[in-house]
C-alpha positions as CSV (number, residue, x, y, z in Angstrom):
1,X,7.7,-19.2,-11.1
2,X,8.7,-20.4,-7.6
3,X,9.8,-17.6,-5.4
4,X,9.7,-15.1,-8.2
5,X,10.9,-11.8,-6.8
6,X,8.5,-9.7,-9.0
7,X,5.8,-9.3,-6.2
8,X,8.5,-8.1,-3.8
9,X,10.1,-5.8,-6.4
10,X,6.8,-4.2,-7.4
11,X,5.8,-3.5,-3.8
12,X,9.2,-2.0,-3.1
13,X,8.9,0.3,-6.1
14,X,5.5,1.4,-5.0
15,X,6.5,2.1,-1.5
16,X,9.5,4.1,-2.7
17,X,7.1,6.1,-4.8
18,X,4.9,6.6,-1.8
19,X,7.8,8.0,0.2
20,X,8.3,10.6,-2.5
21,X,4.6,11.5,-2.5
22,X,4.6,11.9,1.3
23,X,7.6,14.3,0.9
24,X,5.9,16.3,-1.9
25,X,2.9,17.0,0.4
26,X,5.1,18.7,3.0
27,X,3.0,20.8,5.4
28,X,-0.2,19.8,3.5
29,X,0.2,16.1,4.3
30,X,-2.7,16.2,6.9
31,X,-4.8,18.7,5.1
32,X,-8.1,17.3,3.8
33,X,-9.0,18.4,0.3
34,X,-12.4,19.7,1.6
35,X,-14.3,19.5,4.9
36,X,-15.3,16.0,5.8
37,X,-12.9,14.3,3.5
38,X,-9.8,12.3,4.3
39,X,-6.3,13.8,4.0
40,X,-3.5,12.1,2.2
41,X,-2.1,11.2,5.6
42,X,-5.2,9.2,6.4
43,X,-4.8,7.2,3.2
44,X,-1.1,6.6,3.8
45,X,-1.8,5.4,7.3
46,X,-4.4,3.0,6.0
47,X,-1.9,1.6,3.4
48,X,0.7,1.1,6.1
49,X,-1.9,-0.7,8.3
50,X,-2.5,-3.3,5.6
51,X,1.2,-3.9,5.0
52,X,1.8,-4.3,8.7
53,X,-1.2,-6.7,9.0
54,X,0.3,-8.8,6.3
55,X,3.8,-8.8,7.8
56,X,2.8,-9.4,11.4
57,X,0.5,-12.2,10.3
58,X,3.3,-14.2,8.7
59,X,4.7,-15.4,12.0
60,X,1.4,-17.3,12.7
61,X,0.4,-17.9,9.1
62,X,-2.8,-16.0,9.7
63,X,-3.3,-12.5,8.3
64,X,-6.0,-10.3,9.7
65,X,-6.5,-7.1,7.8
66,X,-9.3,-6.1,10.1
67,X,-6.9,-5.9,13.1
68,X,-5.2,-2.6,12.3
69,X,-3.5,-0.1,14.6
70,X,-4.9,3.0,13.0
71,X,-2.1,5.1,14.5
72,X,-3.1,8.9,14.3
73,X,0.6,9.8,14.4
74,X,1.1,8.3,11.0
75,X,-1.9,10.3,9.7
76,X,-0.5,13.6,10.9
77,X,3.3,13.4,10.9
78,X,4.9,12.9,7.4
79,X,8.3,12.2,9.0
80,X,6.8,9.3,11.0
81,X,5.2,8.1,7.8
82,X,8.4,8.2,5.9
83,X,10.1,6.2,8.7
84,X,7.2,3.6,8.6
85,X,7.5,3.2,4.8
86,X,11.3,2.7,5.1
87,X,10.7,0.1,7.8
88,X,8.2,-1.7,5.5
89,X,10.8,-1.8,2.7
90,X,13.2,-3.7,4.9
91,X,10.5,-6.1,6.0
92,X,9.3,-6.8,2.5
93,X,12.8,-7.3,1.2
94,X,13.2,-10.0,3.9
95,X,10.3,-12.0,2.2
96,X,12.6,-13.1,-0.6
97,X,12.2,-16.8,-0.8
98,X,8.9,-16.8,1.0
99,X,6.4,-15.7,-1.6
100,X,5.1,-19.2,-2.3
101,X,4.5,-19.9,1.5
102,X,1.0,-20.9,2.4
103,X,-0.9,-18.7,4.8
104,X,-4.6,-18.0,5.8
105,X,-6.4,-14.7,5.5
106,X,-9.4,-13.6,7.7
107,X,-12.5,-13.1,5.5
108,X,-15.0,-12.8,8.3
109,X,-13.8,-9.8,10.1
110,X,-15.1,-9.0,13.5
111,X,-18.1,-11.4,12.9
112,X,-15.8,-14.4,12.4
113,X,-16.2,-15.9,15.8
114,X,-13.8,-18.5,17.1
115,X,-12.2,-21.3,15.2
116,X,-11.2,-21.7,11.6
117,X,-14.5,-20.4,10.0
118,X,-13.8,-17.3,8.0
119,X,-10.1,-18.1,7.3
120,X,-9.3,-18.6,3.6
121,X,-6.2,-20.3,2.2
122,X,-3.8,-17.9,0.5
123,X,-0.1,-17.4,-0.1
124,X,2.4,-14.6,0.6
125,X,2.5,-14.1,-3.2
126,X,-1.3,-13.5,-3.4
127,X,-1.3,-11.2,-0.4
128,X,1.6,-9.2,-1.9
129,X,-0.5,-8.8,-5.0
130,X,-3.4,-7.7,-2.8
131,X,-1.5,-5.1,-0.9
132,X,0.0,-3.9,-4.1
133,X,-3.4,-3.3,-5.7
134,X,-4.7,-1.8,-2.5
135,X,-1.8,0.6,-2.3
136,X,-2.2,1.6,-6.0
137,X,-5.9,2.4,-5.3
138,X,-5.0,4.7,-2.4
139,X,-2.2,6.3,-4.3
140,X,-4.6,7.2,-7.1
141,X,-6.9,8.8,-4.5
142,X,-3.9,10.6,-3.0
143,X,-2.9,11.9,-6.4
144,X,-6.4,13.4,-6.8
145,X,-6.0,15.0,-3.3
146,X,-2.7,16.4,-4.5
147,X,-4.3,18.0,-7.6
148,X,-7.0,19.5,-5.4
149,X,-4.3,21.0,-3.0
150,X,-2.0,22.0,-5.8
151,X,0.7,19.6,-4.7
152,X,3.1,18.8,-7.6
153,X,3.9,15.1,-7.8
154,X,6.6,13.6,-10.0
155,X,5.6,11.1,-12.6
156,X,2.5,9.1,-12.7
157,X,1.2,8.3,-9.3
158,X,-1.4,5.6,-8.6
159,X,-1.2,3.9,-12.0
160,X,-0.7,0.1,-12.3
161,X,2.6,-1.1,-13.7
162,X,0.8,-2.9,-16.5
163,X,-1.0,0.3,-17.5
164,X,2.3,2.2,-17.6
165,X,3.9,-0.6,-19.7
166,X,1.0,-0.7,-22.1
167,X,1.0,3.1,-22.5
168,X,4.7,3.0,-23.2
169,X,4.5,0.2,-25.7
170,X,1.8,2.1,-27.6
171,X,3.8,5.2,-27.7
172,X,1.3,7.1,-25.6
173,X,2.2,9.6,-23.0
174,X,2.9,7.7,-19.8
175,X,0.6,8.8,-16.9
176,X,-2.6,10.7,-16.5
177,X,-3.4,13.5,-19.0
178,X,-3.6,17.0,-17.7
């Protein structure tokens, strides 16, 4: 469906959920579950980096997920992260009407070299699907970190929309089992 708002809506729902998860961590946001492991804040920063790479690449039509800021403030400051997530919501909402726009994505990373080699054709819709899946993956990891740190989260976190719909249709409890 041309310019279907579903990719935008699903990303906005997930980012809204992420804001609630950031808030739930409170002072444990930057606490790793055990020595040598990444804290929830590190995963959130990584997610924001991918959204920002997508959004910043739209102006040129070239998205480079390898060129990320890796801002340590976002890893350690939950308030800064909540602000970053809110800003993403506004930018994603602005993509209404652009989901079928053609873009290119870097598939070669730092080894790409100059020229067009390593750039693959894509669309805003496809890349919204990618960042959605990528965010779900990291939210699932963050949910595991929350369980380790005894952080209570509301509802199922890190579960695909399709899984939740299927569980609901089957009359099964929605979300992971305790």
